[in-house]
Backbone bond lengths (Angstrom), bond angles and torsions (degrees), N, CA, C in turn:
res aa  C-N    CA-C-N  psi(-1)  N-CA   C-N-CA  omega(-1)  CA-C   N-CA-C  phi
1 M - - - 1.449 - - 1.521 109.48 -
2 F 1.317 115.91 155.92 1.452 122.72 179.27 1.512 109.12 -133.68
3 R 1.327 115.55 148.21 1.454 121.40 172.72 1.519 106.43 -107.53
4 I 1.324 116.67 125.53 1.459 121.73 -177.84 1.521 108.45 -117.63
5 S 1.320 115.53 131.50 1.462 121.24 178.36 1.520 108.03 -130.83
6 F 1.336 117.30 127.50 1.453 121.26 -180.00 1.509 109.93 -155.21
7 M 1.337 115.50 165.34 1.454 121.33 179.57 1.522 108.87 -106.31
8 V 1.336 115.70 146.93 1.455 121.84 -178.88 1.519 108.47 -133.45
9 R 1.330 117.06 140.67 1.464 120.64 175.11 1.521 109.33 -63.86
10 D 1.323 115.58 154.71 1.457 121.23 -178.29 1.523 112.25 -53.62
11 K 1.319 116.19 -45.50 1.463 120.13 -174.88 1.526 112.41 -69.72
12 D 1.347 118.03 -21.76 1.458 121.43 -177.88 1.525 114.10 -94.88
13 L 1.329 117.61 -5.18 1.465 120.87 -176.10 1.524 112.83 -60.60
14 P 1.336 120.30 -48.66 1.473 118.25 -179.43 1.528 113.44 -59.30
15 A 1.315 116.96 -41.87 1.468 120.00 179.53 1.521 111.27 -65.65
16 C 1.327 116.52 -37.63 1.464 121.08 179.48 1.530 110.93 -66.53
17 L 1.336 116.07 -45.41 1.466 119.84 179.31 1.528 110.87 -63.70
18 H 1.311 116.43 -37.87 1.462 120.32 178.03 1.533 110.56 -65.88
19 A 1.321 117.34 -37.07 1.466 121.92 -178.37 1.526 111.95 -67.89
20 V 1.340 118.60 -36.45 1.469 120.30 -177.63 1.526 112.51 -90.75
21 K 1.333 116.95 -4.83 1.462 120.96 178.74 1.530 108.56 -59.37
22 G 1.295 116.36 129.72 1.457 121.13 -179.41 1.513 113.30 95.02
23 F 1.323 117.64 -21.29 1.464 120.93 178.93 1.528 111.62 -102.99
24 A 1.331 117.43 -34.14 1.463 121.98 -173.77 1.520 110.89 -78.02
25 L 1.316 115.49 134.23 1.458 122.49 175.06 1.514 108.84 -112.28
26 N 1.307 117.50 130.55 1.466 122.67 178.74 1.528 111.64 52.62
27 M 1.317 117.32 48.34 1.458 121.23 -179.42 1.525 110.30 -72.36
28 E 1.318 115.48 134.59 1.457 120.55 177.69 1.522 109.85 -72.12
29 V 1.321 116.08 156.84 1.451 121.45 179.45 1.529 108.94 -69.77
30 P 1.330 118.97 132.26 1.473 120.44 178.19 1.527 110.70 -60.65
31 Q 1.332 115.98 136.87 1.456 121.43 -178.94 1.525 109.03 -123.30
32 P 1.335 116.32 138.30 1.469 117.97 176.34 1.523 110.83 -69.27
33 V 1.313 116.04 147.95 1.457 122.02 179.39 1.528 107.12 -103.80
34 V 1.332 115.68 127.89 1.455 120.18 -177.68 1.520 111.03 -88.59
35 H 1.312 116.26 152.93 1.467 124.54 174.21 1.523 114.18 62.57
36 V 1.320 118.08 23.79 1.452 120.33 175.90 1.516 107.40 -123.36
37 S 1.307 115.23 121.52 1.455 118.85 177.46 1.516 108.53 -114.18
38 S 1.298 116.34 157.60 1.456 120.09 -178.83 1.527 111.52 -72.28
39 T 1.346 117.17 -8.10 1.462 119.51 178.26 1.520 111.69 -81.90
40 E 1.334 117.57 -16.57 1.457 120.59 178.38 1.529 108.19 -77.19
41 R 1.294 116.21 118.03 1.454 121.37 -178.09 1.523 108.87 -115.74
42 G 1.296 114.95 151.12 1.453 120.43 175.65 1.514 111.37 122.60
43 T 1.312 114.12 171.91 1.454 120.04 177.67 1.518 109.04 -78.83
44 V 1.312 115.69 167.94 1.464 119.95 -179.73 1.532 110.90 -60.10
45 P 1.347 120.13 -44.89 1.466 118.62 177.05 1.532 113.16 -60.16
46 E 1.335 117.67 -35.93 1.468 120.16 177.87 1.519 110.98 -65.58
47 L 1.337 117.25 -40.64 1.467 120.84 178.31 1.523 110.82 -65.19
48 V 1.342 116.42 -41.05 1.470 120.29 178.72 1.524 109.56 -66.49
49 A 1.327 117.98 -40.18 1.472 121.15 179.24 1.522 110.72 -61.84
50 R 1.333 117.23 -38.31 1.473 119.79 177.01 1.521 111.35 -64.44
51 E 1.327 116.61 -40.85 1.470 120.03 178.49 1.528 110.79 -67.48
52 L 1.331 117.13 -37.20 1.468 120.29 177.94 1.522 110.76 -65.50
53 A 1.324 117.00 -34.12 1.463 120.69 179.40 1.530 111.28 -65.40
54 K 1.326 117.11 -25.40 1.463 120.89 179.33 1.526 112.11 -78.77
55 M 1.339 117.36 -16.79 1.465 121.13 -179.56 1.527 110.04 -73.43
56 H 1.321 116.23 165.16 1.461 121.69 177.54 1.522 108.98 -60.12
57 P 1.325 118.98 130.20 1.458 121.46 -172.81 1.525 115.53 -62.71
58 A 1.323 118.21 -27.82 1.460 119.92 -176.58 1.525 112.50 -86.37
59 S 1.310 118.35 -9.14 1.458 120.26 -175.05 1.522 111.36 -80.83
60 D 1.333 114.80 143.23 1.452 120.30 174.15 1.520 108.59 -79.64
61 V 1.312 115.59 157.32 1.456 121.91 -178.92 1.517 108.02 -111.44
62 T 1.324 116.77 131.58 1.456 120.98 176.44 1.520 109.21 -105.31
63 S 1.317 115.40 165.77 1.460 118.99 177.82 1.529 110.32 -64.96
64 Q 1.344 117.40 -28.09 1.465 120.75 176.29 1.531 110.46 -67.13
65 D 1.341 117.17 -35.75 1.470 120.40 176.61 1.522 110.62 -62.45
66 V 1.319 116.64 -43.71 1.458 120.99 -179.97 1.527 110.07 -65.71
67 S 1.344 116.72 -39.75 1.468 120.13 176.92 1.521 111.02 -61.54
68 A 1.330 116.97 -41.71 1.459 120.87 179.33 1.532 111.02 -65.65
69 I 1.336 116.96 -39.26 1.463 120.52 177.95 1.525 109.99 -64.28
70 L 1.335 116.82 -43.57 1.457 120.27 178.99 1.522 111.14 -61.41
71 Q 1.325 116.20 -42.54 1.460 119.52 179.51 1.524 111.04 -65.47
72 A 1.327 117.28 -37.68 1.462 121.09 178.16 1.530 111.28 -66.99
73 L 1.329 116.36 -28.99 1.459 120.91 178.18 1.523 112.32 -83.50
74 G 1.336 116.14 -2.61 1.453 119.69 -179.51 1.513 113.35 83.08
75 R 1.314 117.04 17.24 1.458 122.16 179.42 1.524 108.86 -103.98
76 S 1.316 116.13 170.99 1.452 121.44 -178.84 1.524 110.27 -75.39
77 P 1.343 117.79 123.22 1.465 118.94 178.23 1.527 113.18 -69.16
78 A 1.315 117.10 -14.42 1.462 120.62 179.74 1.528 111.97 -69.91
79 S 1.328 117.94 -16.31 1.459 120.46 -178.54 1.531 112.59 -91.26
80 A 1.322 117.30 15.68 1.468 121.07 -177.93 1.524 112.12 -59.85
81 A 1.321 118.06 -41.20 1.469 120.73 -178.51 1.528 110.91 -63.32
82 A 1.313 116.92 -42.01 1.466 120.38 179.64 1.528 110.96 -66.22
83 V 1.325 116.78 -40.16 1.464 120.62 178.95 1.524 110.06 -65.99
84 I 1.330 117.33 -41.68 1.471 121.26 178.31 1.524 110.13 -61.40
85 N 1.327 117.50 -42.11 1.472 120.28 178.68 1.522 111.35 -61.55
86 V 1.324 117.26 -41.63 1.463 120.39 178.72 1.526 110.25 -65.41
87 L 1.336 117.04 -40.94 1.465 120.76 179.27 1.527 111.20 -66.69
88 M 1.333 117.65 -35.14 1.465 120.32 177.25 1.531 110.56 -69.91
89 Q 1.318 117.46 -40.21 1.463 120.71 178.25 1.521 111.11 -66.09
90 G 1.328 116.70 -31.16 1.451 120.90 178.85 1.515 113.59 -82.85
91 G 1.329 117.44 -2.93 1.453 121.12 177.75 1.520 114.04 81.47
92 I 1.321 117.74 13.49 1.457 120.62 -179.60 1.524 110.84 -85.28
93 L 1.320 117.09 -37.36 1.463 122.14 177.74 1.518 109.30 -120.16
94 R 1.335 115.09 153.11 1.459 119.78 169.82 1.525 107.38 -134.45
95 R 1.315 115.76 147.47 1.455 121.46 -175.51 1.519 110.79 -79.07
96 V 1.333 115.47 130.53 1.460 121.17 176.93 1.521 109.39 -101.63
97 D 1.308 116.09 -45.04 1.456 123.39 -179.61 1.523 106.90 -153.31
98 K 1.304 116.70 177.66 1.460 120.11 179.80 1.529 109.84 -61.51
99 G 1.322 116.36 117.68 1.461 121.64 178.52 1.517 114.96 78.39
100 I 1.338 117.38 4.09 1.471 121.65 179.99 1.523 108.63 -124.15
101 Y 1.320 115.32 129.91 1.460 121.62 -176.29 1.516 109.10 -131.08
102 R 1.317 115.76 154.66 1.459 121.67 177.80 1.520 107.77 -126.92
103 R 1.317 114.50 142.69 1.461 118.22 177.50 1.513 109.53 -66.85
104 A 1.299 116.45 130.70 1.463 121.87 -176.59 1.516 110.02 -65.06
105 G 1.335 115.21 141.19 1.452 120.71 176.56 1.514 114.26 82.95
106 K 1.324 118.55 2.37 1.458 120.82 -177.94 1.524 112.65 -93.02
107 S 1.314 117.48 -12.36 1.446 119.39 -177.95 1.531 109.30 -141.38
108 N 1.341 117.04 142.37 1.461 120.92 177.88 1.517 111.48 -98.05
109 A 1.312 118.40 4.79 1.459 121.85 -178.94 1.528 109.65 -62.44
110 G 1.298 115.62 132.49 1.459 121.14 177.39 1.523 113.74 87.70
111 R 1.301 119.01 -4.27 1.459 121.49 178.93 1.522 110.31 -90.08
112 K 1.322 115.88 145.69 1.461 120.44 176.39 1.520 108.91 -83.11
113 K 1.305 116.00 139.84 1.470 120.74 177.95 1.518 109.24 -81.58
114 R 1.318 115.78 140.17 1.467 120.85 177.06 1.519 109.03 -83.05
115 R 1.306 115.61 147.08 1.458 120.58 178.07 1.470 110.84 -108.27
């Protein structure tokens, strides 16, 4: 058996439910997702990076902040660690301490000056 979870546009929901009728066992009731519009394009890390860019530039980012952003975007807050890893690999965040991250390029602290 497999558990499948996906999002569907409002207009496609009836066709989707009709397509899985007869195959789905113990299907959960469809729930609307708040704060997500079809105009928002990009991957989840890209959407989170855009929200982080709106935050105050000097503030550090915690994993709880990323979870809150994911929840506001209608995504699962449990995937915060995976999103943070992608953002760190992309050079958007860097780790300061356990659970605390700073946006890369926002501070010159700790850098050597060129002569």
